[in-house]
LUMTIMI-327835 format. One record per residue (C-alpha): x negated, y, z negated; chain; residue number from 1. Coordinates in steps of 0.1 Angstrom, whole numbers, plus 5000, padded with zeros to 4 digits. Layout:
BEGIN
   xx   yy   zz mol seq
    X    Y    Z   A NUM
...
This chain:
BEGIN
   xx   yy   zz mol seq
 4997 5001 4998   A   1
 4986 5034 5012   A   2
 4975 5057 4981   A   3
 5001 5084 4976   A   4
 4996 5119 4966   A   5
 5013 5115 4930   A   6
 4992 5085 4922   A   7
 4961 5105 4932   A   8
 4971 5131 4909   A   9
 4982 5104 4879   A  10
 4941 5085 4887   A  11
 4930 5126 4882   A  12
 4949 5131 4851   A  13
 4938 5091 4838   A  14
 4901 5103 4850   A  15
 4896 5135 4829   A  16
 4914 5118 4799   A  17
 4877 5110 4793   A  18
 4861 5138 4771   A  19
 4826 5135 4790   A  20
 4844 5137 4824   A  21
 4866 5166 4809   A  22
 4835 5186 4801   A  23
 4821 5177 4832   A  24
 4854 5193 4852   A  25
 4855 5222 4828   A  26
 4817 5230 4838   A  27
 4820 5232 4874   A  28
 4851 5246 4872   A  29
 4840 5277 4850   A  30
 4806 5278 4876   A  31
 4822 5290 4900   A  32
 4795 5279 4928   A  33
 4783 5244 4937   A  34
 4759 5227 4908   A  35
 4735 5198 4909   A  36
 4734 5172 4888   A  37
 4701 5184 4870   A  38
 4723 5212 4860   A  39
 4752 5197 4846   A  40
 4727 5166 4829   A  41
 4715 5195 4810   A  42
 4747 5212 4803   A  43
 4762 5186 4789   A  44
 4733 5167 4770   A  45
 4733 5139 4794   A  46
 4704 5120 4813   A  47
 4704 5129 4847   A  48
 4719 5093 4856   A  49
 4747 5094 4834   A  50
 4758 5127 4846   A  51
 4755 5112 4884   A  52
 4777 5085 4875   A  53
 4806 5108 4860   A  54
 4803 5130 4888   A  55
 4807 5106 4914   A  56
 4838 5091 4898   A  57
 4852 5127 4899   A  58
 4845 5129 4934   A  59
 4858 5093 4943   A  60
 4893 5106 4923   A  61
 4892 5139 4944   A  62
 4886 5163 4916   A  63
 4856 5175 4928   A  64
 4841 5180 4963   A  65
 4808 5167 4979   A  66
 4781 5187 4998   A  67
 4745 5184 5001   A  68
 4717 5210 4999   A  69
 4679 5213 4999   A  70
 4671 5226 4962   A  71
 4653 5257 4957   A  72
 4615 5257 4964   A  73
 4590 5245 4938   A  74
 4623 5226 4922   A  75
 4623 5189 4919   A  76
 4632 5169 4950   A  77
 4618 5204 4969   A  78
 4622 5190 5009   A  79
 4654 5167 5001   A  80
 4687 5172 5000   A  81
 4703 5169 4967   A  82
 4742 5161 4956   A  83
 4759 5196 4946   A  84
 4795 5193 4933   A  85
 4823 5219 4929   A  86
 4864 5220 4925   A  87
 4885 5199 4948   A  88
 4915 5200 4924   A  89
 4919 5236 4909   A  90
 4943 5222 4887   A  91
 4957 5185 4879   A  92
 4990 5181 4874   A  93
 5011 5149 4875   A  94
 5047 5135 4858   A  95
 5060 5100 4855   A  96
 5083 5098 4869   A  97
 5071 5121 4901   A  98
 5082 5156 4903   A  99
 5080 5185 4924   A 100
 5085 5217 4905   A 101
 5055 5232 4923   A 102
 5075 5228 4962   A 103
 5110 5241 4942   A 104
 5094 5272 4925   A 105
 5076 5279 4961   A 106
 5109 5275 4982   A 107
 5129 5295 4951   A 108
 5107 5325 4953   A 109
 5106 5328 4995   A 110
 5149 5323 4994   A 111
 5148 5352 4963   A 112
 5121 5373 4989   A 113
 5142 5368 5020   A 114
 5175 5375 5001   A 115
 5161 5410 4991   A 116
 5140 5421 5021   A 117
 5169 5410 5043   A 118
 5199 5414 5023   A 119
 5215 5382 5030   A 120
 5234 5361 5001   A 121
 5209 5341 4976   A 122
 5225 5304 4989   A 123
 5220 5318 5026   A 124
 5182 5323 5020   A 125
 5180 5287 5000   A 126
 5194 5268 5029   A 127
 5171 5283 5053   A 128
 5143 5282 5033   A 129
 5153 5247 5027   A 130
 5155 5240 5061   A 131
 5125 5253 5074   A 132
 5101 5237 5050   A 133
 5116 5200 5054   A 134
 5118 5204 5094   A 135
 5078 5208 5086   A 136
 5073 5183 5064   A 137
 5097 5158 5088   A 138
 5073 5170 5115   A 139
 5040 5163 5091   A 140
 5049 5126 5077   A 141
 5069 5114 5109   A 142
 5099 5096 5093   A 143
 5125 5104 5066   A 144
 5110 5079 5046   A 145
 5075 5089 5044   A 146
 5092 5124 5035   A 147
 5111 5107 5004   A 148
 5083 5093 4994   A 149
 5056 5125 4995   A 150
 5080 5145 4977   A 151
 5089 5122 4947   A 152
 5129 5111 4956   A 153
 5123 5073 4952   A 154
 5138 5062 4982   A 155
 5157 5030 4977   A 156
 5172 5014 5012   A 157
 5205 4999 5009   A 158
 5212 4964 5030   A 159
 5237 4980 5052   A 160
 5201 4993 5067   A 161
 5207 5028 5073   A 162
 5216 5041 5039   A 163
 5186 5055 5015   A 164
 5195 5062 4979   A 165
 5176 5085 4960   A 166
 5167 5074 4927   A 167
 5144 5103 4916   A 168
 5158 5140 4912   A 169
 5120 5155 4922   A 170
 5132 5188 4910   A 171
 5153 5170 4877   A 172
 5145 5196 4847   A 173
 5151 5227 4872   A 174
 5189 5211 4883   A 175
 5202 5202 4846   A 176
 5204 5244 4841   A 177
 5208 5252 4878   A 178
 5223 5225 4896   A 179
 5240 5244 4922   A 180
 5209 5261 4929   A 181
 5189 5232 4933   A 182
 5211 5205 4950   A 183
 5216 5238 4975   A 184
 5181 5236 4983   A 185
 5172 5200 4981   A 186
 5201 5189 5006   A 187
 5191 5213 5029   A 188
 5156 5203 5026   A 189
 5164 5167 5037   A 190
 5186 5180 5062   A 191
 5158 5194 5075   A 192
 5133 5171 5072   A 193
 5159 5147 5095   A 194
 5155 5176 5121   A 195
 5119 5177 5117   A 196
 5110 5138 5122   A 197
 5137 5136 5152   A 198
 5164 5114 5131   A 199
 5193 5122 5147   A 200
 5211 5086 5135   A 201
 5212 5097 5099   A 202
 5226 5126 5078   A 203
 5226 5139 5045   A 204
 5255 5127 5019   A 205
 5269 5146 4989   A 206
 5268 5123 4960   A 207
 5278 5132 4920   A 208
 5245 5128 4907   A 209
 5263 5123 4869   A 210
 5278 5089 4873   A 211
 5243 5077 4854   A 212
 5233 5058 4886   A 213
 5211 5082 4904   A 214
 5193 5115 4894   A 215
 5197 5128 4929   A 216
 5225 5148 4939   A 217
 5225 5132 4974   A 218
 5221 5100 4999   A 219
 5207 5094 5036   A 220
 5235 5076 5054   A 221
 5242 5066 5090   A 222
 5261 5088 5112   A 223
 5293 5079 5121   A 224
 5301 5085 5159   A 225
């Protein structure tokens, strides 16, 4: 199974649970520039080998990025490219089950800005912004199933071959207090995703998420002819 963005974030959070790796991450973050193994080892009070192993682990988790450059003249290893580390992730956030609050916040801000700048109702702005974002996701991922996986809807295919139940709401906490806003945005996002991945055989059907079976206020269903 392919590693998802969410599982990578969870792995990153787990990796930073180690005090040594967290200290190295904080050092690289505050340095604000690529740093070498010797500098990190000296700052953390580790041997060069121990620092290298932990830095490479953070790079494997996608938290740090590695570049190669020659050290300054006269330094150890002059003339040979050495590894330098800088941040690949400026912040590491993950939740279980998966949520997409950053996406919701960005889209709501765009909708509010559009509403203020163009003097249109907020609901209309939410639908326009949601559809546009969904279309972009659909084009990028290529299928509605891939979009649902990437955004945290936890798709559950139904035996009829076309319906997809959505077991998770990626905007769950927001939806508890602002259901109409969040469900309007979510439905538009899903509709746009179907357009973006050229899925003309299915549509979005609203459902009651309060029955306890599902968190999401919609499902993907075959279109009726």
